N, C-alpha and C positions, 0 to 999 in steps of 0.2 A: 333852624327849625322853621321850615317853610311849608305850610300847608298848601296843597294844590287845590285851587278852586277855579273851575271853568264853567261857563254858562251864565253865572251871575257876576255882577261886578258891584263893589262896595266902596264906600268913601270913609272907612275907618281911618282915623289919624295914626293909629299904631297897627302895624301889619298883622299882628297876631291876636291881640287881646282887645277886641272891640268891646265897649261897655254893653252889657246885656241888661235890659230892663225896659220898662215902658216909658217912653217919652210922654210929656204932658200932652203934646199935640196929638199923639197917637191915641191917648186915652179918650179924648173927645171925639175923634173920628171913628173910634171902635163902635160907638153906639149906632152910627149910621151904616156901618158895614155888617153889623151883627146879623141882619136878616139876609144879607147877600152872600155871605161866605160861610162855609161849614168845614169842620174837621172831623173826620171819622177815624177813631183809633182802632188798633188791631182787634181789641175785644169786642168792638161793635161791628166788625166785618163778618160776613158769612164765610163759611168754609170755602165755598166756590170763589168768592172774591179774593180771599187770601191765596188760594192756589193760583189764581190768574196772575196776581201781582208777583208771586215767587217765580213763576215761569218767566215773566218778563225780565226780572232781575237776573235769573240764571242765564238767560239768553245774552246778557251783556257781560256777566262775570267771566264766562268761558273765554271769549276773545280778548278780554282785558288780561287775563292770566297768560294767554298765548302771545300777547303783544300784537294781535291782529287789528291794527288800527282801522283798516278799511272795513272790516266787519262791524266794528263799533260805529264808525261813521254812517254806515247803512242803516243803523238803528237809532240815529240821532235826528232831532227835529231840524228842519231845513235852515232856520236862521242860525243855529249853532253850527251845523255842518258846513255852512258857508265860510266859517272862519275856524276851521278845525285844527290848524297847525298846533296851537297850544295844547289842546287835549291829546293829540297824537304824541307829542313829545312827552307829556306827563304819563301816558300809558306805557310808552317805551321805557321810561325810568322806573315805573312801578312794577312792570311785568317780572323782571328777574327776582324781585323781592317777594312776590306772591306765587311763584311757581310751586305747585303742589300744595298750596294753602287750602284749608277748609273754610269756606264762607258760611258765616252764620248771620242771618238777618235778625238783628236784635229788636228793632222797632220799625213799624210802618205807620205812616199817617197819610190818609187820603185827604187832599186839600181841594175843595170845590169852590171856585169863584165864578162860575158861569153866569150867575145872576148879576154880576157887576156890569154896569153899562159901558164903562170905559176902563182903561188901565189907570189904576189909582197910584198916587205918589207912594203910598205904603199900604200894604194889605196885611192885616193881622188875623191869624187863626188861633182860636183858643181850644186846646185839645184836652179834654178831661181824661184823667188816668183812672181806669176802672178800679173799684175797690178802695179809692181814697179821694180826698178833697183836693189833691194836687192838680194843678192846671199847667200844662206845658204850652208856651206861647211861641208861635212861629211867625216871624215878622219879615216879610219879603218886599223889597222896594220894586216899584214899576212892574208889577206882575200882571200880565195880560189875562183877561177872563179865560177860564178853562178849568180842567180837572187835572190835578197833579198827584203824584205819589212821592212822598219823602221817605226813603228807606235808609236806615242806619245799619251798616253791616260791619262785621269784624272778619279779617282774613288771618287765621291763626294756624299754628302748627308749623311755622317757619321761624327762621332766626330773628327776623324783624317783623313782628305782626303789625298789621296796618288797620286803620279805620277807613272804610270806604263808604262814603255817603253819596247817594244818587238821588237826583230829582228826575222823575219821568213825567212826561205829559201824555195825556190820553188823546189819541188821534183816531178819527174815523175817515173812511173814504170820502172823497169830495162829494158834497151834496148830502152827506149823511147826518151831520149834527152841528152844534155850535162849538167852535174851538177858538182858542186864543190865536190872534194873528201874529204874535211875536214870540221870540225866544223868551225863556225864563231869564231875563237879564235886566239890569238897571238901565240899560240903554234902549230896551224895547218899549216903545210908546204908542205903537199903532193900535187902533181900536179893534174890538173883536169882530169876527166875520160871522154873520147870521146866515145859516143855511137850513134847509128843511129838516125836520126831525128824522132820526134814524129809524129804520124799520127794525123789528125785533130780531131779524136774522143778520143784521149788519154787524160784522165782527169789528171790535175795537182793537187798536194796537197801542202799545206804550213805547214812546221814544225818549231817548236820553235828552234832557234839557239842562242838567246841572251835574257837575262832577267834582267831588271834594275828597281829598286824601290827607290823612294825618297818621303819624306813627301811634301805636298804642302805648309806647314807653320810651323813655330817654335815659340813657345810662343804665339800662337794666331795671329801671324803676317806673311804676305806673303812677297815674295822676293822684290817686288817693294817698300814696306814700309821700309825695311831695306836699300835699295839702297838710298831712299830719306833721311833717317836719317843719313846714312853714309856721304852724301854730306854735311849735316848741321854740323856734327862733324868735317869734314875736314875744313869747313869755320871757325870754332871756334879754329882751330889749335890744335885739340885733335886727333893726329894721331893714337894712340893706339885704341881708341874706333872706330874711322872711319874705320880703317883697318879690325877689326873683324866684324864690321857690313857689310862692303863690302864683306867679305868672306861668311857671312851668306846669303847675297843677292845672291851671285854667286852660292852657293850650292843649293839654292831653285829655281833659274831661269834657271840654266843650266841642262836640264833633263838628258843628258848623256855627258860624257867628250869628246866624239869624234865628237861633233856637235858644229859648230861655226856660228855666224852671226855678222854683223856690230854692232848691239846693244850689244851682249855679249862681243865682243872685246872691245867696249867702256867701259863696266863695268870692264873688266879685267885691262884696261889701268888706269882707275881711281883708282882702288884698289892698283896697283903697285906704283902709284904716291904718296901714303901716307904711304907705308910700312915702319914701324920703322926699322932702320938698325940693331938693337940688337936682333931681334927675332931669336929663335933657327932654325938652318938649319943643315948644315953638322956638325957644332959644337954646343954644348949646349949653351944656354944663361946663363950668370953668373949673379947672384943676391946676393949681399952681405947683410948680416943681422946678428946682434948679434955675431959678431966675427967669423962668418962662411960664406962660399960661397955656395949657392945653384946652382946646375946644372939643369936647366930647359930644357927638351928635346922636349917638344911639348906644344903648346898653341892652343886652338880652342874653339868653342862654342857648347853648347848642350842645350836641353830643357827638361832634365829629370823630373824636377819638374813642368813642364807646363809653366815655365818662362825661359827666356834666361840667362844662366849661362856662366861664363868663366871657362874653364877646363884646368888644369895644370898637366903635367907629369914631375916628376923630379927624379933624381938619389939620393937615400939615401944609407947610409952605412949599416944601420941596421933597419929593420921593425919588428923585433921579439917582441919588447916591445910595446904594443898598446898605453900605456899612454905616453911614451916618444915620439913615432912617431906622436901621435896626437898633442903634444905640439910643435914638430918641424914643422908640417904642418901649425898650426896656426901662428907660427913665420914667415913662408914663406908668408902666406896670408897677414899679416900685412906689410911685407917688400914690397910686390908687390903693395899694395895700396899706401904705402908711396912714392914709386918711380913713380907711375902713378895714382894720385888721381882721375883723370877723370873717371876711370872704376867704381868707387863706385856708381855713379848715373846711369850708363849705363846698369848694369847687376844686376839680382836678387841676385846672390851670386857667390861663387867660389867653384868649385870641384877640389880637389887635389888628385892625385895618386902618392904615394911614392913607388918607385920601387928599390929593393935591389937585387943584384945578388944571385940567389939560394934561395930566400925567397919569401913569398907571397906578392903580391901587397896590400898596405894598402891605403884605400880611405875614405875621408870624404867630406861633403859639409856643408858650413855655409852660411846663408844669409848675405848680406853686413852689416845689422844692428847688427849682432852678432860678427863682426870682429872689435875689438877695443882694 
C-alpha cells in the first residue's frame, strides 16, 4: 500500500499514516501567519476562477492518462522538473490503471502565501467549509511564498479507481509578479523573488508542483467500510484487527498526509485508542516461537492478491537457503496467529518479508487456510 507522493517530502516516522492534527508549536505560529496566508474554498471562487483551475487540471490529466511524461514535465515547475525521474516512473505505473477513467475534481483549495516574507518552517492554511462550522487544515512544510492550488480528484470507471491529488503553482512570465522561488518541497528553502506587478493582460499559468496517488479501495472495499469494521472489532475487544483496519481506513480516506479535518482527526483518535502496545516502532516487536525470538520490524496491510493481507517484515540471520528460510517464515506465521488468533478471520493471508544484512530479501505469502 504505497501512496505515490512527488514534489513534497515529509518526515513521517510511519510511511503511510502520519499523525494528523495541530502540533502545539504550529498553534502558536498560526497567529503570526493568519494575516499572511489565505485559503479560498471552491464555494468562495468565482465561476471564472473555477473554470481556469479545471482547465489547468485537465491539461495535466490527459497526458497522465496517456503516460506522456514529457508533456507532464513541460507543465511542471522548474525545481520539480529538474528531478523528474520519480514522477515519470509514477506516471508510467499509474497510466495503465486509469486508461479510459473519468476524472472528477472533488475539492479545490486555492492557497495564497504571497505575503510571507520568507519560506516558513511550516505553513498552515485554515479552509472554512461552506454551510458548516467545519474547518479543513492544510499544513505544508517549507512552502515558498506563492499561490497554489490543491485539487483532490478521483479517477473512476476503471477496475482500480484511483485518488489523484495535485498541487499546482501559479506562475507568471518573468517580470510579471511575485512568485515563490522554490519547488513545493520540504527541501525548498530559497526566499521569494520580488518582481514588478503583473499588468492586467498578463496571462497566468499553473504548473505541477506536487503529485500524490492512492487507490480508492483495497480488497474491493472503500475506507468507510474499513472504518465501520474497525469499530466493530474494537467493540469485540480485538485490538489487533481493529488497529490494522483503522490504519487501512485512514490510508484510503486521507488523500494527502498534510490535510486534516475534524472527521479525519476523529478517525486518528479512534485508531490510537486501540493501538496494541507491542507493535514495532523505534524498537522491533519480539515474537517468541520454537525456541527462538523473531524481530518484527514492520506490520501493515496490502491487497496484492485482490484481498486484504497482513504484511510482516522481520530480521533474519540468513536468507541464503530458500528451503530453510521458508520454513522459518511459516514458523513465524504460525506463532503470530497463535499469539493473535483474531487475525485469522480478518485477513485473507499473511505476506512475510525476511531481511538479512547483505542478502536478498526473501518473501512468501500464504492464505490463512494454509497456515496450520
